[in-house]
ZALO-43628 format. One record per residue (C-alpha): x, y, z; residue number from 1. Coordinates in steps of 0.5 Angstrom, whole numbers, plus 500, padded with zeros to 3 digits. Each point is the difference from the previous one (the first is absolute). Example, Ala and Ser with C-alpha at 12.3 -4.5 7.8 and 13.67 -1.06 7.14 Angstrom:
<pts>
<pt X="525" Y="491" Z="516" k="1"/>
<pt X="502" Y="507" Z="498" k="2"/>
</pts>
This chain:
<pts>
<pt X="142" Y="690" Z="833" k="1"/>
<pt X="493" Y="503" Z="501" k="2"/>
<pt X="494" Y="498" Z="496" k="3"/>
<pt X="494" Y="503" Z="501" k="4"/>
<pt X="502" Y="503" Z="507" k="5"/>
<pt X="502" Y="494" Z="503" k="6"/>
<pt X="507" Y="498" Z="500" k="7"/>
<pt X="503" Y="493" Z="499" k="8"/>
<pt X="502" Y="499" Z="507" k="9"/>
<pt X="492" Y="501" Z="502" k="10"/>
<pt X="498" Y="495" Z="495" k="11"/>
<pt X="505" Y="495" Z="501" k="12"/>
<pt X="497" Y="493" Z="500" k="13"/>
<pt X="507" Y="496" Z="501" k="14"/>
<pt X="504" Y="499" Z="507" k="15"/>
<pt X="506" Y="504" Z="501" k="16"/>
<pt X="504" Y="494" Z="500" k="17"/>
<pt X="499" Y="493" Z="498" k="18"/>
<pt X="505" Y="495" Z="503" k="19"/>
<pt X="500" Y="493" Z="497" k="20"/>
<pt X="504" Y="494" Z="504" k="21"/>
<pt X="501" Y="493" Z="499" k="22"/>
<pt X="499" Y="495" Z="506" k="23"/>
<pt X="506" Y="498" Z="503" k="24"/>
<pt X="503" Y="493" Z="498" k="25"/>
<pt X="496" Y="494" Z="502" k="26"/>
<pt X="500" Y="493" Z="502" k="27"/>
<pt X="498" Y="499" Z="493" k="28"/>
<pt X="505" Y="503" Z="496" k="29"/>
<pt X="505" Y="496" Z="504" k="30"/>
<pt X="496" Y="493" Z="499" k="31"/>
<pt X="500" Y="502" Z="492" k="32"/>
<pt X="507" Y="501" Z="500" k="33"/>
<pt X="501" Y="493" Z="503" k="34"/>
<pt X="495" Y="497" Z="495" k="35"/>
<pt X="503" Y="503" Z="494" k="36"/>
<pt X="507" Y="498" Z="502" k="37"/>
<pt X="498" Y="493" Z="501" k="38"/>
<pt X="496" Y="500" Z="494" k="39"/>
<pt X="494" Y="498" Z="503" k="40"/>
<pt X="493" Y="500" Z="497" k="41"/>
<pt X="496" Y="503" Z="506" k="42"/>
<pt X="502" Y="506" Z="505" k="43"/>
<pt X="499" Y="496" Z="507" k="44"/>
<pt X="497" Y="505" Z="505" k="45"/>
<pt X="495" Y="498" Z="506" k="46"/>
<pt X="495" Y="506" Z="499" k="47"/>
<pt X="496" Y="503" Z="494" k="48"/>
<pt X="504" Y="506" Z="496" k="49"/>
<pt X="496" Y="505" Z="504" k="50"/>
<pt X="502" Y="498" Z="507" k="51"/>
<pt X="508" Y="499" Z="498" k="52"/>
<pt X="503" Y="505" Z="505" k="53"/>
<pt X="507" Y="504" Z="500" k="54"/>
<pt X="506" Y="496" Z="501" k="55"/>
<pt X="505" Y="503" Z="506" k="56"/>
<pt X="503" Y="504" Z="495" k="57"/>
<pt X="494" Y="503" Z="497" k="58"/>
<pt X="498" Y="502" Z="507" k="59"/>
<pt X="507" Y="504" Z="500" k="60"/>
<pt X="498" Y="503" Z="494" k="61"/>
<pt X="494" Y="502" Z="502" k="62"/>
<pt X="502" Y="503" Z="506" k="63"/>
<pt X="506" Y="504" Z="496" k="64"/>
<pt X="495" Y="503" Z="495" k="65"/>
<pt X="496" Y="502" Z="506" k="66"/>
<pt X="506" Y="503" Z="503" k="67"/>
<pt X="501" Y="504" Z="494" k="68"/>
<pt X="493" Y="503" Z="500" k="69"/>
<pt X="501" Y="502" Z="507" k="70"/>
<pt X="506" Y="504" Z="498" k="71"/>
<pt X="496" Y="504" Z="495" k="72"/>
<pt X="497" Y="507" Z="502" k="73"/>
<pt X="493" Y="499" Z="503" k="74"/>
<pt X="497" Y="504" Z="493" k="75"/>
<pt X="503" Y="494" Z="496" k="76"/>
<pt X="498" Y="494" Z="504" k="77"/>
<pt X="494" Y="496" Z="498" k="78"/>
<pt X="494" Y="501" Z="503" k="79"/>
<pt X="495" Y="495" Z="497" k="80"/>
<pt X="503" Y="493" Z="499" k="81"/>
<pt X="497" Y="495" Z="496" k="82"/>
<pt X="502" Y="493" Z="499" k="83"/>
<pt X="499" Y="493" Z="496" k="84"/>
<pt X="496" Y="495" Z="505" k="85"/>
<pt X="505" Y="495" Z="499" k="86"/>
<pt X="504" Y="499" Z="507" k="87"/>
<pt X="507" Y="502" Z="497" k="88"/>
<pt X="497" Y="506" Z="498" k="89"/>
<pt X="496" Y="502" Z="506" k="90"/>
<pt X="506" Y="498" Z="504" k="91"/>
<pt X="505" Y="504" Z="496" k="92"/>
<pt X="495" Y="506" Z="501" k="93"/>
<pt X="499" Y="499" Z="508" k="94"/>
<pt X="508" Y="499" Z="501" k="95"/>
<pt X="501" Y="506" Z="496" k="96"/>
<pt X="495" Y="505" Z="504" k="97"/>
<pt X="502" Y="497" Z="506" k="98"/>
<pt X="508" Y="502" Z="499" k="99"/>
<pt X="498" Y="507" Z="497" k="100"/>
<pt X="496" Y="501" Z="507" k="101"/>
<pt X="494" Y="501" Z="496" k="102"/>
<pt X="493" Y="500" Z="502" k="103"/>
<pt X="496" Y="499" Z="494" k="104"/>
<pt X="495" Y="495" Z="499" k="105"/>
<pt X="501" Y="495" Z="495" k="106"/>
<pt X="495" Y="499" Z="494" k="107"/>
<pt X="500" Y="493" Z="497" k="108"/>
<pt X="497" Y="500" Z="493" k="109"/>
<pt X="500" Y="493" Z="496" k="110"/>
<pt X="500" Y="504" Z="493" k="111"/>
<pt X="508" Y="501" Z="502" k="112"/>
<pt X="501" Y="492" Z="500" k="113"/>
<pt X="505" Y="496" Z="497" k="114"/>
<pt X="499" Y="498" Z="492" k="115"/>
<pt X="496" Y="494" Z="500" k="116"/>
<pt X="503" Y="494" Z="497" k="117"/>
<pt X="495" Y="495" Z="499" k="118"/>
<pt X="502" Y="493" Z="498" k="119"/>
<pt X="507" Y="502" Z="500" k="120"/>
<pt X="500" Y="502" Z="508" k="121"/>
<pt X="506" Y="497" Z="504" k="122"/>
<pt X="503" Y="497" Z="493" k="123"/>
<pt X="508" Y="501" Z="499" k="124"/>
<pt X="502" Y="502" Z="493" k="125"/>
<pt X="502" Y="493" Z="499" k="126"/>
<pt X="493" Y="498" Z="503" k="127"/>
<pt X="496" Y="504" Z="495" k="128"/>
<pt X="504" Y="497" Z="494" k="129"/>
<pt X="499" Y="493" Z="502" k="130"/>
<pt X="492" Y="501" Z="502" k="131"/>
<pt X="498" Y="505" Z="496" k="132"/>
<pt X="504" Y="501" Z="494" k="133"/>
<pt X="494" Y="503" Z="496" k="134"/>
<pt X="500" Y="505" Z="505" k="135"/>
<pt X="507" Y="502" Z="499" k="136"/>
<pt X="499" Y="500" Z="493" k="137"/>
<pt X="494" Y="505" Z="500" k="138"/>
<pt X="504" Y="504" Z="505" k="139"/>
<pt X="506" Y="500" Z="495" k="140"/>
<pt X="495" Y="502" Z="494" k="141"/>
<pt X="495" Y="505" Z="504" k="142"/>
<pt X="506" Y="503" Z="505" k="143"/>
<pt X="499" Y="501" Z="507" k="144"/>
<pt X="496" Y="507" Z="499" k="145"/>
<pt X="494" Y="496" Z="497" k="146"/>
<pt X="501" Y="493" Z="502" k="147"/>
<pt X="495" Y="497" Z="505" k="148"/>
<pt X="501" Y="493" Z="503" k="149"/>
<pt X="493" Y="496" Z="501" k="150"/>
<pt X="498" Y="503" Z="507" k="151"/>
<pt X="505" Y="505" Z="500" k="152"/>
<pt X="501" Y="507" Z="498" k="153"/>
<pt X="504" Y="504" Z="494" k="154"/>
<pt X="503" Y="507" Z="502" k="155"/>
<pt X="494" Y="503" Z="496" k="156"/>
<pt X="496" Y="497" Z="506" k="157"/>
<pt X="504" Y="503" Z="505" k="158"/>
<pt X="500" Y="507" Z="497" k="159"/>
<pt X="492" Y="499" Z="499" k="160"/>
<pt X="500" Y="500" Z="508" k="161"/>
<pt X="505" Y="505" Z="501" k="162"/>
<pt X="496" Y="505" Z="496" k="163"/>
<pt X="495" Y="499" Z="505" k="164"/>
<pt X="505" Y="502" Z="506" k="165"/>
<pt X="502" Y="506" Z="496" k="166"/>
<pt X="493" Y="502" Z="500" k="167"/>
<pt X="499" Y="499" Z="508" k="168"/>
<pt X="507" Y="504" Z="501" k="169"/>
<pt X="498" Y="506" Z="496" k="170"/>
<pt X="493" Y="500" Z="503" k="171"/>
<pt X="502" Y="499" Z="507" k="172"/>
<pt X="507" Y="502" Z="501" k="173"/>
<pt X="501" Y="506" Z="496" k="174"/>
<pt X="506" Y="504" Z="503" k="175"/>
<pt X="502" Y="495" Z="505" k="176"/>
<pt X="507" Y="496" Z="500" k="177"/>
<pt X="498" Y="493" Z="498" k="178"/>
<pt X="504" Y="493" Z="501" k="179"/>
<pt X="498" Y="494" Z="497" k="180"/>
<pt X="504" Y="493" Z="502" k="181"/>
<pt X="498" Y="495" Z="495" k="182"/>
<pt X="504" Y="495" Z="495" k="183"/>
<pt X="505" Y="501" Z="494" k="184"/>
<pt X="495" Y="499" Z="494" k="185"/>
<pt X="495" Y="505" Z="504" k="186"/>
<pt X="506" Y="505" Z="500" k="187"/>
<pt X="501" Y="500" Z="493" k="188"/>
<pt X="493" Y="500" Z="498" k="189"/>
<pt X="499" Y="507" Z="504" k="190"/>
<pt X="506" Y="502" Z="496" k="191"/>
<pt X="496" Y="498" Z="494" k="192"/>
<pt X="494" Y="504" Z="502" k="193"/>
<pt X="503" Y="506" Z="503" k="194"/>
<pt X="505" Y="502" Z="494" k="195"/>
<pt X="495" Y="498" Z="495" k="196"/>
<pt X="505" Y="494" Z="497" k="197"/>
<pt X="499" Y="495" Z="494" k="198"/>
<pt X="501" Y="493" Z="501" k="199"/>
<pt X="507" Y="501" Z="497" k="200"/>
<pt X="502" Y="505" Z="505" k="201"/>
<pt X="498" Y="496" Z="506" k="202"/>
<pt X="503" Y="494" Z="497" k="203"/>
<pt X="507" Y="504" Z="499" k="204"/>
<pt X="500" Y="502" Z="507" k="205"/>
<pt X="498" Y="493" Z="503" k="206"/>
<pt X="506" Y="497" Z="496" k="207"/>
<pt X="505" Y="505" Z="502" k="208"/>
<pt X="498" Y="500" Z="508" k="209"/>
<pt X="498" Y="495" Z="505" k="210"/>
<pt X="496" Y="504" Z="505" k="211"/>
<pt X="504" Y="499" Z="507" k="212"/>
<pt X="496" Y="498" Z="506" k="213"/>
<pt X="499" Y="506" Z="504" k="214"/>
<pt X="502" Y="504" Z="495" k="215"/>
<pt X="496" Y="507" Z="499" k="216"/>
<pt X="497" Y="503" Z="493" k="217"/>
<pt X="498" Y="507" Z="502" k="218"/>
<pt X="495" Y="505" Z="496" k="219"/>
<pt X="499" Y="507" Z="502" k="220"/>
<pt X="495" Y="505" Z="497" k="221"/>
<pt X="502" Y="505" Z="496" k="222"/>
<pt X="495" Y="506" Z="498" k="223"/>
<pt X="504" Y="502" Z="494" k="224"/>
<pt X="500" Y="493" Z="497" k="225"/>
<pt X="495" Y="499" Z="494" k="226"/>
<pt X="493" Y="504" Z="500" k="227"/>
<pt X="498" Y="499" Z="507" k="228"/>
<pt X="506" Y="498" Z="504" k="229"/>
<pt X="503" Y="492" Z="500" k="230"/>
<pt X="503" Y="495" Z="504" k="231"/>
<pt X="508" Y="501" Z="498" k="232"/>
<pt X="505" Y="494" Z="502" k="233"/>
<pt X="505" Y="502" Z="505" k="234"/>
<pt X="503" Y="493" Z="502" k="235"/>
<pt X="500" Y="493" Z="497" k="236"/>
<pt X="502" Y="494" Z="503" k="237"/>
<pt X="503" Y="504" Z="506" k="238"/>
<pt X="504" Y="495" Z="504" k="239"/>
<pt X="504" Y="505" Z="504" k="240"/>
<pt X="496" Y="499" Z="507" k="241"/>
<pt X="502" Y="493" Z="499" k="242"/>
<pt X="507" Y="501" Z="499" k="243"/>
<pt X="501" Y="505" Z="505" k="244"/>
<pt X="498" Y="495" Z="505" k="245"/>
<pt X="505" Y="495" Z="498" k="246"/>
<pt X="495" Y="495" Z="498" k="247"/>
<pt X="500" Y="496" Z="493" k="248"/>
<pt X="496" Y="502" Z="494" k="249"/>
<pt X="496" Y="495" Z="497" k="250"/>
<pt X="496" Y="500" Z="494" k="251"/>
<pt X="497" Y="493" Z="499" k="252"/>
<pt X="493" Y="499" Z="497" k="253"/>
<pt X="495" Y="498" Z="504" k="254"/>
<pt X="498" Y="492" Z="502" k="255"/>
<pt X="494" Y="499" Z="495" k="256"/>
<pt X="504" Y="499" Z="494" k="257"/>
<pt X="507" Y="501" Z="497" k="258"/>
<pt X="497" Y="504" Z="494" k="259"/>
<pt X="497" Y="506" Z="503" k="260"/>
</pts>
């Protein structure tokens, strides 16, 4: 397509590719499973959520992701890497970069952090029902897309900060190959933004798919899509790198609360 003598490629604002990866399994995922099984009120951890590290299995998943990236043709490997500041995401990104043999500098961006759960932080489903039955009812009435627990965020709040991330990406990383390592809800909210979904659309995706640890969701710029070219979904919740490495595929929600 050519408009006024300028091709779509010349005017391209989007990256050439955008990969979204969820972090590897964390110690919080393991603690959450144990707490839910024991019907405990609180998920017991020695650190705040932002400081929860990867489990040993999560480290291996991150290495498997990096090895897969390293096997991609050089023209397809990410050359810009951004990550949530949470330790489990930063560890995943660094382990993957090392396994891929990449020398890219990791860019940490607080806008990519986990959804904040406020007063529901670290409570199991049982704990929420016992301590804050009103919040469980509000969430049932409003739905997860709009419900904002006191001191926390709704999905809409996450989407608002990710709109700013998209602005940064289109301003600073046009035609680059970008990898973002973040969290389950963040991956879903990026899909909502990039594909112009409705609440019903993204909640249907959420019902049908648990985003796996170290899975890849990937977009590629298509100059023929839309009026000025668009990012087109190529992979979603892709776990082949983990399976090929012989590692277990895990899909549990993150630690702060059972209701993501």
